C-alpha positions as CSV (number, residue, x, y, z in Angstrom):
1,M,-24.0,0.2,8.4
2,L,-25.8,-1.9,11.0
3,N,-24.7,-5.4,12.1
4,Y,-27.1,-7.3,14.4
5,I,-25.5,-9.5,17.1
6,P,-28.1,-11.8,18.7
7,Y,-27.6,-13.0,22.2
8,T,-27.7,-16.6,21.1
9,E,-24.5,-16.1,19.0
10,L,-22.3,-14.8,21.8
11,G,-19.5,-16.8,23.3
12,Q,-20.5,-18.6,26.6
13,A,-18.6,-19.7,29.7
14,D,-20.4,-21.3,32.6
15,H,-18.2,-21.5,35.7
16,G,-21.0,-22.3,38.1
17,W,-20.5,-19.2,40.2
18,L,-20.2,-17.1,37.0
19,N,-22.2,-17.5,33.8
20,A,-20.7,-15.2,31.2
21,R,-21.6,-14.3,27.6
22,H,-18.8,-12.8,25.6
23,H,-19.4,-10.3,22.8
24,F,-15.7,-10.6,21.7
25,S,-13.0,-13.2,22.1
26,F,-12.1,-13.5,25.8
27,A,-10.3,-16.1,28.0
28,N,-11.1,-19.6,26.5
29,Y,-13.6,-18.2,24.0
30,Y,-11.9,-17.4,20.7
31,N,-13.6,-16.2,17.5
32,P,-11.2,-14.7,14.9
33,R,-14.2,-12.7,13.5
34,R,-15.0,-11.2,17.0
35,M,-11.8,-9.7,18.3
36,G,-13.2,-6.3,19.2
37,F,-14.9,-3.3,17.7
38,G,-12.2,-0.6,17.2
39,V,-10.8,0.3,20.7
40,L,-13.7,-1.6,22.3
41,R,-11.9,-4.8,23.3
42,V,-14.2,-6.6,25.8
43,I,-17.9,-6.8,26.6
44,N,-18.9,-9.5,29.0
45,D,-22.5,-10.0,30.0
46,D,-22.0,-11.6,33.4
47,I,-24.3,-13.3,35.9
48,I,-22.6,-13.6,39.3
49,Q,-24.1,-15.8,42.0
50,A,-24.7,-14.5,45.5
51,G,-21.6,-14.6,47.8
52,T,-19.2,-15.2,44.9
53,G,-17.0,-13.1,42.7
54,F,-13.6,-12.4,41.1
55,N,-10.7,-12.9,43.5
56,T,-7.8,-10.4,43.5
57,H,-6.2,-10.1,40.1
58,S,-4.2,-7.5,38.1
59,H,-4.6,-5.3,35.1
60,Q,-2.5,-2.7,33.3
61,D,-3.2,-0.1,30.7
62,M,-7.0,-0.8,30.2
63,E,-10.1,1.3,30.9
64,I,-12.6,-1.1,32.7
65,I,-16.2,0.0,33.0
66,T,-18.8,-1.9,35.0
67,F,-22.5,-1.3,34.3
68,V,-24.5,-3.0,37.0
69,R,-27.9,-4.2,35.7
70,S,-29.3,-5.9,38.9
71,G,-28.0,-6.6,42.4
72,A,-24.7,-4.9,43.3
73,I,-20.9,-5.4,43.0
74,T,-18.3,-4.6,45.7
75,H,-15.0,-3.4,44.6
76,K,-11.6,-3.3,46.4
77,D,-8.2,-2.5,45.0
78,S,-4.5,-2.1,45.7
79,Q,-4.8,1.7,45.6
80,G,-7.0,1.6,48.7
81,N,-10.3,2.2,46.9
82,E,-13.4,0.3,48.1
83,G,-17.0,0.7,47.2
84,R,-20.4,-0.9,46.4
85,T,-22.1,-0.1,43.0
86,E,-25.8,-0.9,42.7
87,A,-28.1,-1.6,39.8
88,G,-28.3,1.2,37.3
89,D,-25.0,2.7,38.4
90,V,-21.5,2.5,37.0
91,Q,-17.9,2.2,38.1
92,V,-14.8,2.9,36.1
93,M,-11.2,1.7,36.8
94,S,-8.3,3.0,34.9
95,A,-5.6,0.3,35.3
96,G,-2.8,2.5,34.1
97,T,0.6,1.5,35.5
98,G,-1.0,-1.5,37.2
99,V,-3.6,-2.3,39.8
100,A,-4.8,-5.4,41.6
101,H,-8.5,-5.6,42.4
102,S,-11.4,-7.9,43.4
103,E,-15.1,-7.7,42.5
104,F,-17.6,-9.6,44.7
105,N,-21.3,-10.0,44.8
106,R,-21.9,-9.8,48.5
107,E,-25.7,-9.6,48.1
108,S,-28.2,-12.4,48.8
109,E,-29.2,-12.6,45.1
110,E,-27.4,-12.9,41.8
111,T,-25.8,-9.8,40.3
112,T,-25.9,-9.1,36.6
113,L,-23.6,-6.6,34.9
114,Y,-21.8,-5.6,31.7
115,Q,-18.0,-5.6,32.0
116,I,-16.6,-3.3,29.3
117,W,-12.9,-2.9,28.4
118,I,-11.7,-0.1,26.3
119,E,-8.1,0.4,25.1
120,P,-6.7,3.7,26.4
121,N,-5.2,6.5,24.4
122,Q,-2.7,7.2,27.2
123,R,-0.5,4.5,28.8
124,G,1.2,4.5,32.1
125,V,-1.3,6.7,33.9
126,K,-1.8,6.6,37.6
127,P,-4.4,3.9,38.4
128,A,-7.8,5.3,39.5
129,W,-11.3,4.1,40.4
130,K,-14.6,5.9,40.7
131,A,-18.3,5.0,40.9
132,H,-21.3,7.2,40.2
133,E,-25.1,6.9,40.8
134,F,-27.4,7.7,37.9
135,P,-31.1,8.5,37.6
136,K,-33.3,5.4,37.2
137,E,-36.5,7.0,36.0
138,P,-37.7,6.0,32.5
139,T,-37.3,8.6,29.8
140,S,-38.8,9.3,26.4
141,D,-36.3,11.9,25.0
142,K,-32.6,10.9,25.3
143,L,-30.0,8.7,26.9
144,S,-27.8,9.9,29.7
145,L,-24.1,10.4,29.3
146,L,-22.3,8.3,31.9
147,V,-18.7,8.1,30.8
148,A,-16.5,10.2,28.5
149,G,-12.9,11.1,27.9
150,D,-13.3,14.8,27.6
151,G,-14.5,15.7,31.0
152,T,-18.2,16.2,30.1
153,A,-19.5,13.1,32.0
154,P,-19.5,12.2,35.6
155,L,-17.0,9.4,35.0
156,H,-13.7,9.8,33.1
157,I,-11.7,7.4,30.9
158,Y,-8.5,7.8,29.0
159,Q,-10.0,7.5,25.5
160,D,-11.9,9.6,23.1
161,A,-15.1,7.7,23.8
162,E,-18.5,8.1,25.4
163,I,-20.9,5.7,27.0
164,Y,-24.6,6.5,27.2
165,A,-27.5,4.6,28.9
166,G,-31.1,5.0,29.8
167,T,-34.5,3.3,30.3
168,L,-36.9,4.2,27.6
169,K,-40.7,4.3,28.0
170,Q,-42.8,2.1,25.8
171,G,-43.4,3.8,22.4
172,A,-40.5,6.3,22.9
173,V,-38.6,7.0,19.8
174,I,-35.2,8.8,20.1
175,D,-32.6,9.8,17.5
176,H,-29.3,9.1,19.2
177,P,-26.2,10.9,17.6
178,I,-23.1,8.8,16.7
179,K,-19.8,10.6,16.6
180,R,-17.4,7.8,15.8
181,Q,-18.8,4.2,15.6
182,A,-21.1,2.7,18.2
183,Y,-22.0,-0.6,19.9
184,L,-25.5,-0.8,21.3
185,L,-26.6,-3.2,24.0
186,V,-30.1,-4.1,25.0
187,S,-29.9,-4.6,28.8
188,A,-33.6,-5.1,29.3
189,G,-36.8,-5.2,27.3
190,E,-37.2,-4.9,23.6
191,I,-36.4,-2.2,21.0
192,Q,-36.4,-1.7,17.2
193,I,-33.8,-0.2,15.0
194,E,-35.0,0.2,11.4
195,D,-36.6,-3.2,10.6
196,Q,-34.6,-5.2,13.2
197,V,-36.1,-6.0,16.6
198,L,-33.6,-6.5,19.4
199,A,-34.4,-8.3,22.7
200,K,-32.6,-8.4,26.0
201,G,-29.0,-9.4,25.5
202,D,-28.9,-8.6,21.8
203,A,-26.4,-6.0,20.4
204,M,-26.0,-3.9,17.3
205,E,-22.7,-2.6,15.7
206,M,-23.2,0.8,14.0
207,S,-20.6,2.3,11.7
208,K,-20.6,5.1,9.1
209,L,-23.7,6.6,10.6
210,K,-24.4,10.1,12.1
211,S,-27.3,8.9,14.2
212,V,-29.5,5.9,15.0
213,Q,-33.3,5.9,15.7
214,I,-34.2,3.7,18.6
215,K,-37.8,2.7,19.4
216,A,-38.9,1.1,22.7
217,L,-41.3,-1.8,22.1
218,S,-41.7,-3.1,25.6
219,A,-43.1,-1.4,28.7
220,T,-39.5,-0.3,29.5
221,A,-36.3,-0.9,27.6
222,E,-32.9,-0.3,29.0
223,V,-30.2,0.5,26.4
224,V,-26.4,1.1,26.6
225,V,-24.5,2.8,23.8
226,I,-20.7,2.8,23.5
227,D,-19.4,5.4,21.1
228,A,-15.7,4.8,20.5
229,P,-13.1,5.3,17.7
230,Q,-11.9,2.6,15.3
231,S,-8.3,3.0,16.6
């Protein structure tokens, strides 16, 4: 089953320094029909102005994945971790027993990113943070595995889930396998799934499917797929 989520129907919060679109209920945005998708609890499509960011705040028992789309984000936390993650790269923070962190755009331009929260299947783990660089070259055959809970990806989370991403060349058609249920994001460009065209910012919920065929319509199209269980 496919459920198309247009960008224009997402929740919105404009704080001046931060312009956020919420795929699910978050902070002051509440939609009882959009409380999450299985263990996928939060997807925020954020635009962070230069020289601004999220001041130090705390989390516990949540897997927080940041996919940087443009610019860069600088992370610092109470565990002594610090690093800068650039466009096309990913950072993962397992909040576990509790961690305080800040995320700042220290660049001279705005930073855009997806902030993704996944409920863990283990609670009370030791907090951890890691970032990884990924290839940026457009592809025509498959998406790259970025994050997984079984040790098969460069970045680990405490959940039976996988996150894939990639930039597809125009005209590329890929059959992407779905193991559980999946949430697809169009980070850039335009794609087609069956008869539905998805543009930048749009999303698609996919359930009870073994695979999905994705066709790139624009010169390049960047896609993120989150494959995670219902519970």
